[in-house]
C-alpha positions in Angstrom: 141.2 -46.3 -50.4 137.5 -45.8 -50.5 135.0 -45.5 -47.4 134.1 -48.9 -48.2 137.6 -49.9 -47.1 137.1 -48.3 -43.6 136.1 -51.2 -41.5 137.8 -53.1 -38.7 140.2 -56.1 -39.7 139.9 -58.0 -36.4 143.4 -57.4 -35.5 143.3 -59.5 -32.1 144.4 -56.2 -30.3 142.1 -54.3 -28.1 141.6 -50.6 -26.5 143.8 -51.8 -23.7 146.7 -53.2 -25.7 150.1 -51.5 -25.1 152.9 -50.7 -27.4 155.0 -53.5 -26.0 152.0 -55.9 -26.6 151.8 -55.0 -30.1 155.7 -55.7 -30.6 155.9 -58.6 -28.4 156.8 -61.0 -31.4 158.2 -58.4 -33.9 162.0 -58.2 -34.5 162.8 -54.8 -36.1 166.5 -55.0 -36.0 168.1 -53.4 -38.9 165.2 -51.0 -39.4 165.2 -47.3 -38.8 162.3 -45.1 -37.5 161.9 -41.4 -37.7 159.7 -40.4 -34.8 159.0 -36.7 -34.3 157.7 -35.9 -30.9 159.8 -38.9 -30.0 160.9 -37.5 -26.5 157.9 -36.8 -24.7 154.4 -38.2 -24.2 153.2 -40.8 -26.9 156.1 -40.3 -28.8 158.4 -41.1 -26.1 156.5 -44.4 -25.7 156.8 -45.1 -29.3 160.6 -44.3 -29.4 161.1 -46.6 -26.2 159.0 -49.4 -27.8 160.5 -49.4 -31.1 164.1 -49.3 -29.7 163.2 -52.3 -27.5 162.3 -54.3 -30.7 165.5 -53.5 -32.3 165.0 -50.3 -34.5 167.3 -47.7 -34.8 165.2 -44.5 -33.7 165.9 -40.9 -34.9 164.2 -38.2 -32.9 164.0 -34.7 -34.2 164.1 -32.3 -31.1 163.7 -28.8 -30.5 166.2 -29.0 -27.5 168.8 -31.6 -27.3 169.3 -30.8 -23.7 165.7 -31.3 -22.8 165.3 -34.5 -24.6 168.3 -36.3 -23.5 166.8 -36.9 -20.1 163.7 -38.7 -21.0 165.5 -40.8 -23.8 168.3 -42.0 -21.6 168.7 -45.5 -21.2 166.8 -46.2 -24.4 169.5 -48.0 -27.0 170.3 -46.7 -30.4 168.5 -43.5 -30.3 169.9 -40.6 -32.3 168.8 -37.0 -31.6 168.7 -34.2 -34.4 168.8 -31.0 -32.3 167.0 -27.5 -33.0 164.1 -28.8 -35.0 161.0 -26.5 -34.8 158.0 -28.1 -36.9 156.9 -24.2 -37.3 160.2 -23.2 -38.8 160.4 -24.5 -42.6 164.0 -23.4 -42.8 165.2 -25.7 -39.8 163.1 -28.5 -41.1 165.2 -28.4 -44.4 168.3 -28.5 -42.3 166.9 -31.4 -40.3 166.1 -33.5 -43.3 169.5 -32.9 -44.6 171.0 -33.9 -41.4 168.8 -37.1 -41.0 169.8 -37.9 -44.8 173.6 -37.7 -43.6 173.3 -40.2 -40.8 171.1 -43.0 -42.4 170.5 -44.3 -45.8 167.0 -45.6 -45.0 163.7 -44.8 -43.1 161.5 -47.8 -42.6 159.1 -46.0 -40.7 158.2 -42.3 -40.2 156.1 -41.6 -37.4 154.5 -37.9 -36.9 153.5 -38.0 -33.3 154.6 -34.3 -32.5 151.8 -31.7 -32.1 150.1 -29.0 -30.1 146.5 -28.6 -29.0 144.2 -25.8 -28.4 146.8 -23.3 -28.1 146.1 -19.4 -27.9 146.4 -17.4 -31.0 150.0 -17.3 -32.3 150.6 -16.8 -35.9 153.7 -17.8 -37.3 155.7 -17.3 -40.7 153.8 -15.0 -43.1 150.6 -15.5 -40.5 150.1 -19.1 -40.6 147.8 -20.4 -37.8 150.3 -22.1 -35.3 148.4 -25.4 -34.8 148.1 -26.0 -38.6 151.8 -25.1 -39.0 153.1 -27.5 -36.4 150.6 -30.2 -36.7 150.3 -30.3 -40.8 152.6 -28.0 -42.6 155.8 -29.1 -40.7 155.2 -32.8 -41.0 154.5 -32.2 -44.5 157.6 -30.6 -45.3 159.8 -33.0 -43.4 158.1 -35.9 -45.0 158.5 -34.4 -48.3 162.1 -34.0 -48.1 162.6 -37.4 -46.5 160.6 -39.1 -49.2 163.6 -40.7 -51.1 164.7 -42.5 -47.9 161.0 -43.8 -47.7 160.9 -44.9 -51.0 164.2 -46.9 -50.7 162.4 -49.0 -48.2 158.9 -48.9 -48.9 158.1 -47.3 -45.7 155.1 -46.5 -43.8 154.3 -43.2 -42.6 152.1 -42.9 -39.7 150.4 -39.6 -38.9 148.7 -38.9 -35.3 145.3 -37.1 -36.0 142.6 -37.3 -33.4 139.0 -37.8 -33.0 139.2 -34.0 -32.6 139.1 -34.0 -36.4 135.4 -34.2 -35.7 135.3 -30.6 -34.7 136.1 -29.1 -38.0 136.7 -29.8 -41.8 139.2 -27.8 -43.6 138.3 -24.2 -43.6 139.1 -23.4 -47.4 138.0 -19.7 -47.3 140.1 -18.9 -44.0 142.6 -21.6 -42.9 144.3 -19.5 -40.7 141.8 -17.9 -38.8 142.4 -14.3 -40.0 138.6 -13.5 -39.4 138.4 -14.8 -35.7 140.3 -17.4 -33.8 138.7 -20.6 -32.2 141.5 -22.7 -30.7 139.3 -26.0 -30.8 138.1 -25.5 -34.3 141.8 -24.8 -35.3 143.0 -28.0 -33.5 140.0 -29.8 -35.3 141.1 -28.3 -38.5 144.8 -29.5 -38.3 143.7 -32.9 -37.2 141.6 -33.2 -40.5 144.7 -31.9 -42.3 146.5 -35.0 -40.8 144.0 -37.5 -42.2 144.0 -35.8 -45.8 147.6 -35.6 -45.8 147.9 -39.5 -45.2 145.2 -40.1 -47.9 147.0 -38.3 -50.6 150.7 -39.3 -49.5 149.4 -42.8 -49.8 148.0 -42.1 -53.4 151.3 -40.5 -54.4 153.5 -43.0 -52.6 151.9 -46.4 -53.4 154.0 -46.8 -56.8 157.0 -46.2 -54.7 156.0 -48.7 -52.1 155.4 -45.9 -49.4 152.2 -46.5 -47.6 150.4 -43.9 -45.0 148.0 -44.1 -42.3 146.4 -41.6 -39.9 145.1 -42.5 -36.5 143.3 -41.5 -33.4 145.4 -42.6 -30.5 142.6 -42.7 -28.1 141.8 -40.4 -24.8 145.4 -39.8 -23.0 146.2 -37.2 -20.6 149.9 -36.0 -21.5 151.6 -32.8 -21.8 149.7 -32.2 -25.0 146.8 -30.8 -22.9 148.7 -28.1 -21.0 146.8 -25.4 -22.5 143.6 -26.7 -21.1 144.3 -27.7 -17.6 141.2 -25.7 -16.1 138.8 -27.4 -18.6 140.2 -30.8 -17.9 139.5 -30.2 -13.9 136.2 -28.8 -14.7 135.1 -32.0 -16.9 136.7 -34.3 -14.0 139.4 -35.6 -16.3 141.9 -34.7 -13.8 142.2 -33.4 -10.2 143.5 -30.1 -9.2 147.1 -32.0 -8.7 146.9 -33.1 -12.3 146.1 -37.0 -11.5 143.9 -38.7 -14.1 140.6 -39.4 -12.5 138.3 -39.7 -15.3 137.3 -42.8 -17.0 138.1 -44.5 -20.2 141.5 -42.9 -20.5 144.5 -44.8 -21.7 148.0 -45.1 -20.5 150.6 -43.2 -22.8 151.8 -46.9 -23.8 148.4 -47.8 -24.8 148.1 -44.6 -26.5 151.0 -45.4 -28.6 149.8 -48.9 -29.3 147.9 -47.9 -32.6 151.0 -46.0 -33.9 153.4 -48.9 -33.5 150.8 -51.2 -34.8 150.2 -48.9 -38.0 153.9 -49.0 -38.5 154.6 -52.7 -38.3 151.5 -54.8 -38.6 151.6 -57.3 -41.5 147.8 -57.0 -41.4 148.3 -53.6 -43.1 150.5 -55.0 -45.9 149.2 -53.7 -49.2 146.8 -51.2 -47.5 146.9 -47.5 -46.9 145.4 -44.2 -46.8 143.2 -45.3 -43.8 142.3 -44.0 -40.6 143.1 -46.1 -37.5 142.1 -46.3 -33.8 142.4 -48.9 -31.0 144.9 -51.1 -33.2 142.5 -51.4 -35.9 141.0 -49.8 -39.1 138.3 -47.6 -37.8 134.7 -47.4 -39.0 133.3 -44.6 -40.5 131.3 -42.2 -38.3 127.7 -42.3 -38.4 125.8 -39.1 -39.4 125.1 -37.1 -36.2 127.7 -39.2 -34.2 129.6 -37.6 -31.5 133.4 -37.5 -31.1 133.2 -40.0 -28.2 131.6 -42.5 -30.5 134.9 -42.6 -32.6 135.4 -43.2 -36.4 136.2 -41.1 -38.9 134.5 -38.3 -40.7 133.8 -38.9 -44.6 135.0 -35.5 -45.3 138.6 -36.3 -43.8 138.9 -39.1 -46.4 137.5 -37.2 -49.4 140.1 -37.8 -52.2 139.5 -34.3 -53.8 139.9 -32.6 -50.5 143.1 -34.5 -50.0 144.4 -33.5 -53.4 143.3 -29.9 -52.9 145.0 -29.7 -49.5 148.2 -31.3 -50.8 148.2 -28.5 -53.5 147.7 -25.8 -51.2 150.3 -27.1 -48.6 152.8 -27.5 -51.3 152.6 -23.9 -52.4 152.6 -22.7 -48.7 155.5 -24.4 -47.8 157.2 -24.5 -51.2 158.1 -28.0 -50.9 157.2 -31.3 -52.7 158.5 -34.8 -53.3 160.8 -33.9 -55.9 162.4 -31.4 -53.7 163.1 -34.2 -51.2 164.9 -36.0 -53.8 167.4 -33.3 -54.2 167.8 -32.7 -50.5 168.5 -36.5 -50.3 171.2 -36.4 -52.9 172.7 -33.2 -51.1 172.9 -35.1 -47.6 174.3 -38.0 -49.3 177.0 -36.2 -51.1 177.8 -34.4 -47.8 178.3 -37.8 -46.1 180.7 -39.0 -48.7 183.0 -35.8 -48.4 183.0 -35.4 -44.7 183.1 -38.5 -42.8 182.4 -36.9 -39.4 179.1 -35.7 -41.1 177.7 -39.1 -40.4 177.7 -38.5 -36.7 175.7 -35.1 -37.1 173.1 -36.4 -34.9 173.5 -37.0 -31.0 173.1 -40.2 -29.4 171.1 -40.5 -26.3 
C-alpha cells in the first residue's frame, strides 16, 4: 500500500463506537484469535468481545494466576502461561504450545505493551520498550506464521499516536547514548507500524494481511508509569478517576482493533494504519499528535524492510523458523494427546 491508500473508507462507525457495536452482526464461531495482553486493559475488552461473538481466544499471559480473575466468565478462553514478551526463549516455547492446542489462527491481535518506562535494558542491552512492544511481537508472529497462512489471517498491531514522537533511531535504537522514555516509547510505536507494513508485504501471497492502529486516548494500566504527569495534565484526579475530555472507554478503545480483525471493508487491503474504526489520514506537515493521522516515515517501505532485517537479526527469528516450530508443535500433539490441553482454560 502507498500513502495514497491512507484515507478513510467511511466505515459507518465513529469515535464513540464500542467493540460490541463493531461485532454486533458478526458470527465468529469456529474462528481462533490470539490476543497478547488479552487479560487486561484494551486486550481484555478485545478478548471479551471476540469470545462473545463466538471466537475461541488464546491469551498468552505472564501469570495464569493473575489472569484467571479478569478472564473468568468469558467462554472458550485458553491461557498460555509464563509468556514474557521481553524473553525470546519464552516466546519460542509459547509459540510451540499454541501450535499444540490449535491448528488455526484467524486473528493475531498484538495488544500488549508498555509505555514510558524507566530505563531497563534487557537481554544483550536492548531497550525494554522496543523489546516488549516490537521485538517480542515480531518473534511470536514469525513463529506462528504457518498457522496464520493456513487461514489467511489478519494481524493487528497496536501502535499509538505516540509514534509521532520518534522515527526509528537507526544509529542508537537502544538509547545507549542517553535514555528518553517518551522517545523510546515513540520509537517502539513507529516500529509497530513499520512491522505491519512489511509483514503485509511478505504475507499477502499467503493471504495474511496486517494492520497497525491507534486505539485513541484511553486511561488504562498502561499509563501506570506516568500517574503524576496525568494528574498535572488534568487527565485524572488524585484518586485515579478520569476527568479529562476526549477520553474513550476501554470498550471504545478496543473497537478499532476488533474492526481491523474482522471488517469485510478491509478485505483485500493491508499495510495500513487505522484509527476510530477507519483508515487514518496521513498526518499533515507540522501537525500535532492530538490531530491524529500517521506520519509518512512510519509507512516508508524502505524503512519497513530495513527494520524487518534488523529485527530478524536481533531476534534470530524469521518466517521460515516459524514453519519449523509449527511442524514441531504438531508432531508433539500427535505423539502425546494430553499436549493438546497444554493451555489452561479460564
